[in-house]
C-alpha positions as CSV (number, residue, x, y, z in Angstrom):
1,X,40.7,42.3,112.7
2,X,39.8,44.9,115.3
3,X,37.1,43.9,117.7
4,X,35.4,46.0,120.5
5,X,33.6,44.5,123.4
6,X,31.5,46.6,125.8
7,X,30.6,45.6,129.4
8,X,29.1,47.3,132.5
9,X,25.6,48.1,131.4
10,X,22.6,47.4,133.5
11,X,19.8,49.1,135.4
12,X,20.3,52.0,137.8
13,X,18.1,54.5,139.6
14,X,18.0,58.1,138.5
15,X,20.8,60.1,140.2
16,X,23.0,57.0,140.4
17,X,26.2,56.0,138.6
18,X,27.3,53.4,136.2
19,X,30.7,52.6,134.6
20,X,30.9,51.2,131.1
21,X,34.1,49.5,129.7
22,X,35.2,48.6,126.2
23,X,38.0,46.2,125.5
24,X,39.7,46.6,122.1
25,X,41.6,43.8,120.4
26,X,43.3,43.3,117.1
27,X,45.5,46.4,117.2
28,X,49.2,46.2,116.3
29,X,51.8,47.7,118.7
30,X,50.9,51.3,119.5
31,X,48.0,51.1,117.1
32,X,45.4,51.7,119.7
33,X,47.2,54.7,121.1
34,X,46.8,56.5,117.7
35,X,43.1,56.1,117.2
36,X,40.2,58.3,118.3
37,X,37.6,56.5,120.4
38,X,34.1,57.4,121.4
39,X,30.9,56.3,123.1
40,X,27.6,56.5,121.2
41,X,24.1,55.6,122.3
42,X,20.8,54.8,120.6
43,X,17.4,54.9,122.3
44,X,14.4,53.2,120.8
45,X,13.0,55.1,117.8
46,X,15.9,57.6,117.8
47,X,19.1,57.9,115.8
48,X,22.5,56.9,117.2
49,X,24.2,59.9,118.8
50,X,27.7,60.5,120.0
51,X,28.0,61.2,123.7
52,X,31.7,61.3,124.4
53,X,34.9,61.2,122.3
54,X,38.6,61.2,123.0
55,X,41.6,61.7,120.7
56,X,45.1,60.3,120.7
57,X,46.4,63.1,122.9
58,X,43.7,62.5,125.5
59,X,41.6,65.6,124.6
60,X,37.9,64.9,125.1
61,X,34.6,66.2,123.9
62,X,31.0,65.6,125.1
63,X,27.5,66.1,123.9
64,X,25.8,68.9,125.7
65,X,23.3,66.5,127.3
66,X,26.0,64.7,129.2
67,X,28.6,67.4,129.8
68,X,29.6,67.5,133.4
69,X,28.0,64.1,134.2
70,X,30.0,61.7,132.0
71,X,33.7,61.2,131.8
72,X,35.5,59.3,129.0
73,X,39.0,57.9,129.5
74,X,41.3,55.7,127.4
75,X,44.0,53.4,128.7
76,X,46.5,52.8,125.9
77,X,48.5,50.3,127.9
78,X,45.4,48.0,128.4
79,X,43.6,48.9,125.1
80,X,40.5,49.9,127.0
81,X,38.0,52.7,127.0
82,X,35.8,53.7,129.9
83,X,32.7,55.8,130.3
84,X,31.9,57.0,133.8
85,X,28.3,58.0,134.0
86,X,27.2,60.0,137.1
87,X,23.9,61.6,138.0
88,X,22.2,59.6,135.4
89,X,18.7,60.5,134.1
90,X,15.9,58.4,132.6
91,X,16.6,60.0,129.3
92,X,20.1,58.4,129.4
93,X,18.4,55.1,128.8
94,X,19.8,53.6,125.6
95,X,22.0,51.0,124.0
96,X,25.6,52.3,124.4
97,X,28.2,51.5,121.8
98,X,32.0,51.8,121.8
99,X,33.5,53.0,118.6
100,X,37.1,53.2,117.2
101,X,38.2,55.6,114.6
102,X,40.5,55.2,111.6
103,X,44.3,55.2,111.8
104,X,46.0,58.3,113.1
105,X,43.3,60.3,114.8
106,X,43.4,64.0,114.5
107,X,40.7,65.4,116.8
108,X,38.0,63.9,119.0
109,X,34.7,63.6,117.2
110,X,31.0,62.6,117.8
111,X,30.2,62.0,114.2
112,X,29.2,58.5,113.2
113,X,31.1,58.8,109.9
114,X,34.4,59.3,111.7
115,X,34.4,55.8,113.3
116,X,35.3,52.6,111.6
117,X,34.8,49.8,114.2
118,X,31.8,49.3,116.5
119,X,31.0,47.1,119.4
120,X,27.8,45.1,119.9
121,X,26.5,47.5,122.5
122,X,25.5,47.3,126.2
123,X,22.1,48.3,127.5
124,X,21.7,51.0,130.1
125,X,18.4,51.5,131.7
126,X,17.7,54.4,134.1
127,X,14.6,54.1,136.3
128,X,12.9,57.2,137.6
């Protein structure tokens, strides 16, 4: 059974930086290297939205609201996923979720339906 565990959330001042991590477990040998991964977020009263995705080749995609500020990376040797958040804004405040796609990823995606496994989330709060 695949499990995802996020860490690294917290409170930060606007303009600062934060680094989120996600540890994936339950994958068979090389299984993790084949899946797409992504970070989503959900603010109170809003729908969950994809912010950054990465495919099995390391190609990435970002939501326009975070492009140039966030960086997603995937370590297939350690089965981890990272989101580096720079120049954060108050509107970045949300619960952030790590998500893993189905077997044999084709292309990075920010669509909820393309992801099978979800973590419990980690809260990010940006103070103005």
